[in-house]
N, C-alpha and C positions, 0 to 999 in steps of 0.2 A: 508573505511573498507571493507575487503572480507567477504561475507555472505557465498556464495558457492565457499568451495576449491576445489572441482572436476572438477567443470567448471569456476572456476576462474571469478565469477561474482559477482561484488561489490555494498554494498551498493547504488552508485551513478548510476549503471546500472538499478538498479529496480527502481529506484527513476522516471529513462529518460523512462523508458517505462512505467510508472503509470502516468505519464504525457503525453504518447503519446496515452494514454486511455486504458491501461490494469486495468482490475477489477478484475482478479480472478488469483488465483494460477494457473489453468490452462493455463491461456493465459499467464502468465509469464514464467511459464515451456515450452509453444509453442515457446515463442519469445528466453528466452535466457537459454534454458535448466537446469534452475535451477529446483535444490532435484528431479531430475531424474535418479541418481546415490546412493547415500548411504541415502537420505534425512534426514542425520542430519540438515541441514539448512531449513528444511520444516518451523517449530515454529516460526525461528525469519524474517523468509519471510514471513508468514503470520503476524505478528505482522506488518513489514513496512507498507505491503499493508492494514491494518486496520488503520493504524496512519495516510496513505495518502487518503486515501478513505472515511472514516468516515465522517458522516455528521461534519460540522464544529463543533455547539455546543457538541458534544460528544467527541472531541479532546480536550475539557477545555478550549478551546477558547468561549469568550463570543459571543452569538450571535450578530447579528447587531441591532441597535435602531429600523429600518425597520421591520427586521425579528421579533423581538418580537412584536412589534405591531401589525403586519400580523396577529399572530398568538393569541392575542388576542384578536382581532378583529374577527377573524372566528371562 
């Protein structure tokens, strides 16, 4: 799916850059030129970024048993 029509950036492009270490909108802007023209893709780009960089427990996935045990014992 195209996220940024102005610069022909797809969701896969964003996911690839996140996997390669991009952690902020500014980093994605530098790498992909996303959200540098009209800005209408900014919000969805931030959502995608959050979904892929948020801690596991905050994305709706259960924490691993080891992580839960560590948190309880801390």
